[in-house]
C-alpha positions in Angstrom: -30.3 38.1 -77.7 -33.3 36.0 -78.2 -31.2 33.0 -77.3 -30.1 34.8 -74.2 -33.7 35.6 -73.4 -34.7 32.0 -73.8 -31.8 30.9 -71.8 -32.7 33.3 -69.0 -36.3 32.3 -69.1 -35.3 28.7 -69.3 -32.9 29.3 -66.5 -35.5 30.9 -64.4 -38.1 28.3 -65.4 -35.6 25.6 -64.4 -34.9 27.4 -61.2 -38.5 27.7 -60.3 -39.1 24.0 -61.3 -36.2 23.0 -59.1 -37.7 25.0 -56.2 -41.0 23.4 -56.8 -39.4 19.9 -57.1 -37.1 20.3 -54.1 -39.6 19.4 -51.4 -40.8 16.3 -53.2 -37.2 15.2 -54.0 -36.2 15.7 -50.3 -39.2 13.6 -49.3 -38.2 10.9 -51.8 -34.6 10.9 -50.5 -35.8 10.8 -46.9 -38.2 8.0 -47.7 -35.3 6.0 -49.0 -32.7 7.0 -46.4 -34.9 6.8 -43.3 -35.9 3.2 -43.7 -32.3 2.2 -44.6 -31.1 3.9 -41.4 -33.8 2.3 -39.4 -32.9 -1.1 -40.8 -29.2 -0.4 -40.0 -30.2 0.7 -36.5 -32.3 -2.4 -36.0 -29.4 -4.6 -37.2 -26.9 -2.9 -34.9 -29.3 -3.3 -32.0 -29.9 -6.9 -32.8 -26.1 -7.5 -33.0 -25.6 -5.7 -29.6 -28.5 -7.7 -28.1 -26.9 -11.0 -29.4 -23.6 -9.9 -28.0 -25.2 -9.0 -24.7 -27.0 -12.4 -24.5 -23.7 -14.2 -25.3 -21.8 -12.3 -22.7 -24.6 -12.7 -20.2 -24.5 -16.5 -20.8 -20.8 -16.6 -20.4 -21.0 -14.6 -17.2 -23.7 -17.0 -15.8 -21.5 -19.9 -16.8 -18.5 -18.4 -15.1 -20.5 -17.7 -12.0 -21.6 -21.4 -11.9 -18.0 -22.6 -12.4 -16.9 -20.2 -9.6 -19.6 -21.6 -7.3 -18.6 -25.2 -8.1 -14.8 -24.5 -7.6 -15.6 -22.7 -4.4 -17.5 -25.7 -3.2 -14.7 -28.0 -4.1 -12.1 -25.9 -2.4 -14.3 -25.6 0.7 -14.5 -29.4 0.8 -10.9 -30.0 0.2 -8.7 -30.3 3.3 -5.0 -29.7 3.0 -5.1 -27.3 0.1 -2.9 -24.9 2.1 0.4 -24.2 0.5 3.3 -25.0 2.8 6.9 -23.8 2.9 9.4 -26.1 1.2 10.3 -29.0 3.4 6.9 -29.0 5.2 4.1 -31.4 4.6 0.5 -30.3 4.0 -2.3 -32.3 5.6 -5.8 -31.3 6.7 -5.2 -27.6 6.2 -2.1 -27.6 8.4 1.6 -27.7 7.6 3.9 -30.2 9.4 7.6 -30.3 9.7 9.2 -33.6 10.6 12.6 -32.8 12.1 15.5 -35.2 11.8 17.4 -33.4 14.6 17.3 -35.0 18.0 16.4 -32.4 20.6 14.6 -32.4 24.0 11.0 -31.1 24.3 11.9 -27.5 25.2 14.5 -27.3 22.4 12.0 -28.8 19.9 9.4 -26.3 21.0 11.8 -23.4 20.6 13.0 -24.7 17.2 9.4 -24.8 16.0 8.8 -21.2 17.2 11.9 -20.1 15.4 10.4 -21.6 12.2 7.0 -19.7 12.8 5.3 -22.8 14.0 4.7 -24.8 17.2 4.8 -28.4 18.3 1.7 -30.2 17.0 -1.6 -29.9 18.7 -3.6 -33.1 17.8 -7.3 -32.4 17.3 -8.6 -35.6 15.9 -8.0 -39.3 15.6 -7.5 -38.8 11.8 -4.7 -36.4 12.5 -3.2 -38.8 15.0 -3.2 -41.5 12.3 -1.6 -39.2 9.8 1.1 -38.3 12.3 1.7 -41.9 13.3 2.0 -43.1 9.7 4.4 -40.3 8.9 6.7 -41.0 11.9 6.4 -44.8 12.4 10.2 -45.4 12.7 11.1 -42.2 14.5 10.2 -40.4 17.7 8.8 -36.9 17.6 7.6 -34.5 20.3 4.0 -33.3 20.3 2.9 -30.0 21.8 1.5 -31.4 25.1 3.2 -30.9 28.4 2.7 -30.9 32.2 5.7 -28.5 32.9 3.7 -26.2 35.1 1.8 -28.8 37.2 2.6 -32.5 37.2 -0.3 -34.4 35.8 -2.1 -31.3 34.4 -1.6 -31.6 30.7 -1.6 -28.4 28.5 -1.1 -28.0 24.8 1.4 -25.4 23.7 -1.4 -22.9 23.1 -2.4 -23.4 26.8 -5.6 -25.4 26.0 -6.1 -28.1 28.6 -6.1 -31.6 27.3 -9.5 -32.3 29.0 -11.0 -29.4 27.0 -9.9 -30.7 23.6 -10.8 -34.3 24.7 -8.1 -35.6 22.4 -7.2 -39.0 23.8 -5.8 -41.1 21.0 -3.0 -42.7 23.1 -1.6 -46.1 22.8 -2.8 -48.6 25.5 0.0 -50.3 27.4 0.4 -54.1 27.1 -1.3 -54.5 30.5 -4.4 -52.7 29.1 -4.0 -49.5 31.1 -4.2 -46.1 29.5 -1.2 -44.6 31.1 -0.5 -41.9 28.5 0.3 -39.2 28.1 3.4 -39.6 30.0 6.8 -38.1 30.1 
């Protein structure tokens, strides 16, 4: 029994020592665990900050590339995609027919293809058309069908309003075009 008594006293004594030691051991564990968790948190935050900075730099770089590409596309003429068989130039699509038709038939053919006879807006466009059709004759979208001598483009804009006058001069030096 004495052994039991010692055991129980020892047991109680150990129990009471454990109860006394518990707060200090908890504090010791917390003093080790808290700094480690703070270090881990700081490491995670640093990693996230680095990732954010990296992605932010990538985003700024992509914004700059987008700005540059937009400027290039704005400055590029003729980047319009045309249907097969059509030629792109200056932001417009041109179809050079090989079928011989009169002006009205040509106009109607263009409309059936979701287009219209060409309206020439600049000397540069005229030069492009001339170089594309040197050996052939093509109709343009200018006519005086309603009133002889009053020239209208197919969109009903008067020739005088567009001031497009890039006609060939006759051998005698007179500007007698447009003509029929």
